[in-house]
Residue, then its C-alpha position, 0 to 999 in steps of 0.5 A: x500499499x502506498x504512503x497516506x496522501x502520497x506523503x514523503x520528504x522532497x529528498x532523500x536527505x531532507x528533513x524540513x520539507x515534505x510534500x503531499x496530496x491535497x485532502x478529499x474534498x469533504x469536511x471529513x476528509x479535510x480533518x482526517x488530512x490535518x490529523x495525519x499532518x499533525x502525527x507527522x509532526x508538520x507545522x506549516x503548510x505551503x499550498x500549491x493548489x490553483x483557485x480553480x482546485x480550491x473551488x470545491x472545498x469549504x474555504x480550505x485555506x482558511x481551514x488550514x490557517x486555523x489549524x496551524x496559525x495564519x502566519x504558518x500558511x503559505x498559498x502560492x498557486x501553481x498550475x499542475x505540471x508547471x514550474x513556480x515562476x522566478x518571482x513566486x519562488x523567491x518572494x514567497x516559497x522559499x522565504x516561507x520555507x527559510x522561516x520554517x527551516x529556522 
């Protein structure tokens, strides 16, 4: 059986950055996803979902903020199968990860 939510470190040597699939759309699915992340010691979330993928959820970003804290959630939408543009990477994602590493 695969790992829940495809949860894995970003690389073999990585101790800070992990990736995961989004939760299912129901509030129950989101609650289970949040509980799983807590059991893994996750303290921050960088959500890469574009608005079109957030639409089916009932305020997913707000739920993340309620559970992790407003300053512990970064939203940097990136289309599937695309790389982040340089500005998004250097001005949003990397600074967020740097604070997490500290």
